[in-house]
C-alpha positions in Angstrom: 20.8 -20.9 2.4 17.7 -20.5 0.1 15.7 -17.3 0.1 12.3 -17.2 1.7 9.1 -15.7 0.2 6.5 -14.1 2.3 3.1 -13.3 0.7 0.6 -10.7 1.7 -2.9 -10.9 0.2 -5.3 -8.0 0.5 -5.8 -4.4 -0.5 -3.8 -1.1 -0.8 -5.6 2.2 -0.7 -3.6 5.3 -1.7 -5.1 8.8 -1.4 -3.9 12.4 -1.4 -5.5 15.2 0.5 -5.7 19.0 -0.1 -3.3 19.6 2.8 -0.6 17.8 0.9 -0.5 14.8 3.3 -0.6 11.5 1.4 -1.9 8.2 2.9 -1.3 4.6 2.0 -3.3 2.0 3.8 -2.5 -1.7 3.6 -5.3 -4.1 4.7 -4.0 -7.7 4.8 -6.6 -10.4 5.7 -4.0 -13.1 4.8 -0.3 -12.7 5.7 2.5 -14.5 7.5 1.6 -12.4 10.5 -2.1 -13.1 10.4 -4.7 -10.5 9.5 -3.5 -6.9 10.1 -3.6 -3.4 8.7 -1.1 -0.6 8.6 -0.9 3.0 7.4 2.0 4.9 5.8 1.7 8.7 6.1 3.9 11.2 4.2 3.6 14.8 5.3 3.9 17.7 2.9 7.5 18.3 4.1 8.4 14.7 3.2 8.4 13.3 6.7 7.3 9.6 6.5 5.5 8.0 9.4 4.5 4.3 9.9 1.4 3.5 11.9 1.7 -0.2 12.8 -0.4 -2.4 15.1 2.4 -4.3 16.8 6.2 -4.0 17.4 6.7 -7.2 15.3 4.9 -5.8 12.3 6.5 -2.4 12.7 10.0 -4.1 12.7 9.2 -6.0 9.5 7.7 -3.1 7.6 10.4 -0.7 8.7 13.0 -3.2 7.4 11.2 -3.3 4.0 10.4 0.4 3.5 11.8 3.8 4.7 10.4 5.9 7.5 11.4 8.8 9.6 9.1 7.9 12.5 7.3 4.8 13.7 4.3 4.6 15.9 2.8 1.4 17.3 -0.9 2.0 17.7 -4.2 0.1 17.2 -5.0 0.0 13.5 -8.4 -1.1 12.3 -10.0 -1.2 8.9 -13.8 -1.9 8.8 -16.6 -1.4 6.3 -17.4 -2.9 3.0 -15.8 -3.5 -0.4 -16.4 0.2 -1.3 -16.7 2.0 2.0 -13.8 1.9 4.3 -13.4 3.3 7.8 -9.8 3.4 9.0 -8.8 4.1 12.6 -5.1 4.2 13.3 -4.0 6.0 16.5 -3.9 9.7 15.5 -5.6 9.1 12.1 -9.2 8.7 11.2 -9.9 8.1 7.6 -13.1 7.5 5.6 -13.0 6.6 1.9 -15.5 5.5 -0.7 -14.4 3.6 -3.8 -16.3 3.6 -7.1 -17.0 0.8 -9.6 -14.1 -1.2 -11.0 -12.3 0.5 -13.8 -11.7 -1.2 -17.2 -8.1 -2.1 -16.2 -9.5 -3.3 -12.9 -11.9 -5.7 -14.6 -9.0 -7.0 -16.7 -6.8 -7.5 -13.7 -9.5 -9.5 -11.9 -9.2 -12.1 -14.6 -5.5 -12.7 -14.1 -5.0 -16.3 -12.6 -3.7 -16.3 -9.0 -0.5 -18.3 -9.8 0.5 -15.7 -12.4 -0.2 -12.8 -10.0 2.3 -14.4 -7.5 5.1 -14.7 -10.2 8.1 -12.4 -10.2 8.3 -12.9 -14.0 4.7 -11.5 -14.4 5.6 -8.6 -12.1 8.7 -7.9 -14.3 6.5 -8.0 -17.4 4.0 -5.6 -15.9 6.6 -3.1 -14.6 7.2 -1.3 -17.9 3.6 -0.6 -18.8 2.8 0.3 -15.2 5.5 2.9 -15.3 4.2 4.3 -18.6 0.5 4.3 -17.7 0.8 5.1 -13.9 3.7 7.4 -13.2 5.5 6.5 -10.0 4.1 3.0 -9.9 6.5 0.1 -10.0 5.7 -3.6 -9.7 9.1 -5.1 -8.9 12.2 -3.8 -7.1 14.6 -3.9 -4.1 13.0 -3.5 -0.7 15.5 -2.9 2.1 18.8 -4.7 2.6 18.7 -8.2 1.2 15.0 -8.0 0.2 13.2 -8.0 -3.1 9.5 -7.3 -3.5 6.9 -7.6 -6.2 3.2 -6.7 -6.6 0.6 -8.6 -8.5 -2.6 -6.5 -8.9 -5.9 -8.4 -9.0 -8.3 -5.5 -9.2 -8.6 -1.7 -9.2 -11.2 0.8 -8.1 -11.0 4.6 -8.1 -11.4 6.2 -4.7 -14.1 8.9 -5.4 -14.4 10.5 -1.9 -12.4 10.6 1.3 -12.1 12.6 4.5 -9.2 12.3 7.0 -8.3 13.8 10.3 -4.7 13.5 11.6 -3.7 14.6 15.1 -7.0 16.5 15.3 -6.5 18.4 12.1 -8.8 18.0 9.1 -6.6 17.2 6.1 -9.1 18.5 3.6 -10.8 16.9 0.6 -9.6 14.2 -1.6 -6.7 15.1 -4.0 -4.2 13.3 -6.2 -1.4 11.4 -4.6 1.2 13.9 -5.7 4.1 14.0 -5.4 4.6 10.2 -5.4 5.2 8.8 -1.9 8.8 7.8 -1.1 8.5 4.8 1.3 10.0 2.3 -1.1 11.0 1.7 -4.8 7.5 2.7 -6.1 4.4 4.7 -5.2 0.7 4.1 -5.2 -1.1 5.5 -8.3 -1.4 9.3 -8.6 -5.2 8.9 -9.0 -6.6 7.9 -5.6 -7.2 4.1 -5.9 -8.1 1.0 -4.1 -6.0 -1.9 -5.4 -6.6 -5.6 -4.8 -3.1 -7.0 -4.6 -0.9 -9.9 -3.7 2.5 -8.6 -2.5 5.5 -10.9 -2.2 8.6 -10.0 -0.2 11.6 -12.3 -0.8 14.1 -12.4 2.0 17.7 -13.3 1.1 19.6 -15.5 3.6 21.2 -12.4 5.2 17.9 -10.7 5.8 16.1 -13.7 7.5 
């Protein structure tokens, strides 16, 4: 049987906090599951938690990435292009993004068909590793799955505040150490990335 490719078009925000807790928010206006958002949390002790808006999405994401705990909770991302408000069960996050960086302006000029190509992702993987330690653009994602990212824009996150389980996580900090949900991390510098993500399911994973 042929493989199946599922595309997710939206944004990924990755931020660290002074507490050592790191947060990665996916906001997907267009996906095979319809519009949704999810949050991946990695605690200072390495415990990884998924906050997903439905059991169906939780099952798919958990089969693609690695988590120690999964919580199905309401997840909402609201605001503007540069001001985000994220409410996800025990998490409340506010973040502010700055103007597009020079690499971000270059990425916005990449044609959409190229962004979706695994060959383009493979070509970008080496410079991404060199320029953004921890970042990968192509790799294996769970049994029988392959995934690649095509960035279409990049803005630095310049301010953020987060409360998790009633505890203030402190001011914005680098996303360090890299998160360990999958084959790659979000950038160490807190960032908001416009991205098209493709997950390829082999016959055994469908």
